[in-house]
Each structure stands twice: as structure tokens, then as C-alpha cells.
Residue, then its C-alpha position, 0 to 999 in steps of 0.5 A: x479580843x476577849x470573849x467578854x469584850x465581843x459579848x459587850x460589843x455585841x450586846x451594844x449592837x443588838x440593844x441600840x436604836x437603828x440610828x445609833x447602829x448607823x453612828x456606830x458604822x460612821x465611827x468604825x469607817x472613821x477609825x479605819x481611815x485614821x488607822x490607815x493614815x497612821x500606817x501610811x505615815x510609817x509606810x506600813x502598806x499592808x496595814x494600810x491596805x487592810x484598814x482601807x479595805x475595812x473602811x470601804x467595806x463599812x461605807x459599802x455596807x451603808x450605801x447597800x442599806x439605803x432605802x430608796x423608796x423612802x425620802x428618795x431625794x435624801x437617799x440619792x444624795x447619800x448614795x452620791x456622797x458615799x460613792x464620793x467617799x469610796x472613790x477617796x478610799x480607793x484613791x488613797x489605796x492606790x496612791x498609798x498617800x493619806x491626802x485623798x482621805x481628807x475630804x472623806x473625813x470631812x464628809x463622814x464626820x458631817x454625816x455622823x453628826x447629823x445622825x448623832x442628832x437624830x439618835x439623840x432626839x429619840x433618846x435624849x441622851x448626847x453622844x460626844x466625841x468620834x473615835 
């Protein structure tokens, strides 16, 4: 990655609202899971492991940053969903099969959509699509 691209990406995160940063985390996790699925279809297990590890790290970071003192009912439910997604990622890695990721995609895409709505409320700008 070029220096200019790295600076641009860093700038995007530094100037984004907290909700927009969370959307970027979801985008990354979804993208890494898709790349892992592609690697599994061609039996590139090293690449599969790398991308699943990255997806796991992103979801773990989302989970670690839950603030259970604010809206504990919601954060407890998010925590439960993140654990489920992490379990799906682990199972896909152990079985070297993309099928366990299907429910994880559904969960992450639904949560991403909710965060996009939250992010859009504050800016009046609509973000479309997923990675």
C-alpha cells in the first residue's frame, strides 16, 4: 500500500464519527470473511487462516469496546451476537469450510445496517453498499 493511500485511510478514520468508525469495522470484518471464503474455495488454507484471523480480531475489538454501563440490555445482546460470530469464524477455520460463516454474514450485515442508520442520522448522508 502506498504512503498516500495509507494517509488517506488514516484520515478517514480520524475524521469519521464514532458510528461511522463502527461501520468501517463491520465493513472490514465482512470483507475479511468474504476473502476467507474465496480462499477456501481454491483450497488456499494459509490465506483462509490469515483472513479469518483478521475477521476474528475485528469482531473481538468490537466486543471489547462494548460499554456495558450504557444500555446494558443492548450491549449484552451485542456481546452475545459477537460471541456467536466469533464461534462461526472459529468453526469455519477448524473445518476449512465456508458454510459456518453464512449465519455470521447475516448477523454482521444486519448489525452493519443498523449502524449505518445511526451514522446517517447525524450527518444526513447515506452510505450505500457493503464491501
